C-alpha positions as CSV (number, residue, x, y, z in Angstrom):
1,M,52.1,67.2,132.3
2,M,50.0,66.4,129.3
3,M,49.7,69.1,126.6
4,R,46.4,70.7,125.8
5,K,44.5,69.1,122.9
6,I,44.2,71.2,119.8
7,A,40.7,71.5,118.4
8,D,41.2,73.7,115.3
9,T,44.4,73.1,113.2
10,R,44.1,76.2,110.9
11,H,47.4,78.0,110.7
12,V,49.6,80.2,108.6
13,S,53.2,79.5,107.5
14,G,55.1,82.7,106.7
15,G,53.6,85.0,109.4
16,A,49.9,85.7,109.9
17,R,47.8,87.8,107.4
18,M,46.2,90.9,108.9
19,E,42.8,90.2,107.3
20,E,42.4,87.1,109.6
21,F,42.9,89.2,112.7
22,R,41.1,92.5,112.1
23,D,38.3,91.6,114.4
24,I,40.7,90.6,117.2
25,L,42.8,93.8,116.7
26,D,39.6,95.9,116.8
27,K,38.6,94.3,120.1
28,A,42.1,94.6,121.6
29,F,42.1,98.3,120.8
30,V,38.7,99.0,122.4
31,A,39.5,96.8,125.4
32,A,42.9,98.6,126.0
33,R,41.2,102.0,125.7
34,S,38.6,101.0,128.3
35,R,41.2,99.6,130.7
36,A,43.3,102.8,130.4
37,R,40.2,104.9,131.1
38,R,39.3,102.8,134.2
39,A,42.9,102.9,135.5
40,G,43.4,106.5,134.8
41,R,46.3,105.7,132.4
42,D,47.3,107.7,129.3
43,F,46.1,106.3,126.1
44,A,47.8,107.8,123.0
45,L,47.2,105.0,120.5
46,E,45.3,105.1,117.2
47,R,43.7,102.1,115.8
48,S,46.2,102.3,112.9
49,D,49.0,101.8,115.4
50,L,48.0,98.2,115.9
51,D,48.1,97.6,112.2
52,R,51.6,99.2,112.0
53,M,52.8,96.9,114.9
54,F,51.3,93.9,113.2
55,N,53.1,94.7,109.9
56,E,56.4,95.6,111.6
57,H,56.8,92.1,112.9
58,A,55.2,90.4,109.8
59,G,52.3,89.0,111.7
60,R,54.4,87.5,114.5
61,C,54.6,87.9,118.3
62,A,57.1,90.7,119.2
63,V,58.5,88.5,122.0
64,T,58.6,84.9,120.6
65,G,58.6,85.5,116.9
66,M,55.8,83.0,116.5
67,A,53.2,83.7,113.9
68,F,49.8,84.7,115.3
69,S,47.2,82.0,114.9
70,R,43.5,81.5,115.5
71,R,44.2,78.0,116.6
72,R,41.6,77.0,119.3
73,Y,42.2,75.1,122.5
74,D,38.6,74.4,123.5
75,D,39.4,72.9,126.9
76,C,41.1,76.1,128.0
77,L,39.7,79.2,129.6
78,V,41.4,81.3,126.9
79,K,40.4,79.6,123.7
80,M,43.0,81.3,121.3
81,P,46.3,81.7,123.2
82,L,48.2,82.4,120.0
83,A,46.1,85.3,118.9
84,P,47.5,88.8,119.0
85,S,47.1,91.0,122.1
86,L,48.3,94.4,123.1
87,D,51.1,94.5,125.7
88,R,52.6,97.4,127.6
89,I,56.4,97.0,127.7
90,D,56.6,99.0,130.9
91,S,53.6,97.9,132.9
92,H,53.8,101.2,134.9
93,G,53.5,103.3,131.7
94,G,50.5,104.1,129.6
95,Y,49.4,103.0,126.1
96,A,51.7,104.9,123.8
97,P,53.4,103.8,120.5
98,G,56.8,103.5,122.2
99,N,55.4,101.4,125.1
100,T,53.2,98.9,123.3
101,R,53.6,95.9,121.2
102,L,51.6,92.9,119.9
103,V,52.3,89.6,121.6
104,C,50.5,86.3,121.8
105,V,47.8,86.1,124.4
106,A,49.7,83.3,126.2
107,V,52.9,85.5,126.3
108,N,50.9,88.4,127.7
109,F,49.6,86.2,130.5
110,G,53.1,85.0,131.2
111,L,54.6,88.5,131.2
112,G,52.0,89.7,133.6
113,Q,53.4,92.6,135.7
114,W,56.9,91.2,135.9
115,G,58.3,91.8,132.4
116,D,60.5,90.0,129.9
117,E,63.4,89.0,132.1
118,L,61.4,86.9,134.6
119,F,59.3,85.4,131.7
120,C,62.5,84.4,129.8
121,T,64.2,83.1,133.0
122,L,61.2,80.8,133.7
123,A,61.0,79.6,130.1
124,V,64.7,78.7,130.1
125,S,64.5,77.0,133.5
126,M,61.5,75.0,132.3
127,I,63.4,73.7,129.3
128,E,66.5,72.8,131.3
129,N,64.4,71.1,133.9
130,Q,62.7,68.7,131.5
131,P,63.1,65.0,132.6
132,P,65.3,62.8,130.4
133,L,63.4,61.3,127.4
134,A,64.2,57.8,128.7
135,R,62.0,58.6,131.8
136,Q,59.0,59.8,129.9
137,R,56.0,57.6,129.2
138,P,55.1,56.7,125.6
139,A,51.8,58.5,125.9
140,N,53.5,61.6,127.0
141,L,56.0,61.4,124.2
142,D,53.1,61.0,121.7
143,E,51.4,64.1,123.0
144,R,54.6,66.1,123.0
145,I,55.3,65.1,119.4
146,R,51.7,66.1,118.2
147,A,52.0,69.4,120.0
148,A,55.5,70.1,118.7
149,E,54.4,69.3,115.1
150,A,51.3,71.5,115.4
151,M,53.5,74.5,116.3
152,M,55.9,74.0,113.3
153,P,54.1,76.3,110.8
154,L,54.1,79.2,113.3
155,L,57.9,79.3,113.9
156,T,60.6,81.3,112.3
157,P,62.9,79.2,110.0
158,A,65.7,79.2,112.6
159,V,63.5,78.1,115.4
160,A,61.7,75.6,113.1
161,A,65.1,73.9,112.4
162,S,65.7,73.4,116.1
163,Q,62.1,72.2,116.5
164,R,62.6,69.6,113.9
165,R,65.6,68.2,115.8
166,R,63.5,68.1,119.0
167,I,60.8,66.2,117.2
168,A,63.3,63.8,115.8
169,A,64.7,63.2,119.3
170,L,61.2,62.6,120.7
171,K,60.3,60.1,117.9
172,R,63.6,58.3,118.5
173,A,62.9,58.0,122.2
174,R,59.4,56.7,121.5
175,T,60.8,54.1,119.0
176,L,63.7,52.9,121.1
177,G,62.0,53.0,124.5
178,K,63.9,53.1,127.8
179,D,66.1,50.1,127.2
180,G,66.9,51.1,123.6
181,L,67.9,54.6,124.7
182,R,70.1,53.2,127.4
183,A,71.8,50.8,125.0
184,A,72.3,53.6,122.4
185,A,73.8,55.9,125.1
186,E,76.3,53.1,126.1
187,K,77.2,52.5,122.5
188,A,77.8,56.2,121.9
189,R,80.0,56.3,125.0
190,A,82.0,53.3,123.9
191,T,82.5,54.8,120.4
192,M,83.6,58.1,121.9
193,A,86.1,56.3,124.2
194,K,87.5,54.3,121.3
195,T,87.8,57.4,119.1
196,T,89.5,59.3,121.9
197,H,91.9,56.5,122.5
198,G,92.8,56.2,118.8
199,T,93.5,59.9,118.5
200,F,95.7,59.8,121.6
201,Q,97.7,56.9,120.2
202,S,98.2,58.7,116.8
203,R,99.4,61.8,118.5
204,S,101.9,59.7,120.7
205,I,103.3,58.0,117.6
206,S,103.7,61.3,115.8
207,R,105.6,62.9,118.7
208,S,107.9,59.8,118.9
209,C,108.8,59.9,115.2
């Protein structure tokens, strides 16, 4: 499936700055209070609680660690999926400091009523079910590379290191193509077999001496 095209490339690198999101946090607070009132749920938050949650995670999503962003996806129903939103950890509980956190809008949609475990299980399953790079079309690889590079400034250093390796693998697959990747895999297997055979011979000689 092709990735959504990004319309606005504005981003932040070391976690988001609160000044960029005060309007969104204001709206999130008011909307949550209205939802609680309609549903008859407890609402024990102050507006300052959202600022505290924002600062506690250095402007990053409490679930993914990604920096919040006002990046726009104009062909989507939700235009800013990486903006902060207010999530109840226990969906059966009310809005209280111990039961709320700030997460990306997209994560909040994914969590839904089912919670972290199902969301994490689906995310891991999706990653493990990705088709081999050799089977992916060049256009799809190009789109994945662009999307992966666009996310880089929003990631924590540890995740960014892993992302760089993924991007390098995608670029290598695009450059080599199906036949090149197949040849590279065969060469790697031959090298591994040769190395294993040499190690086995060395150990045999050592034991016989």
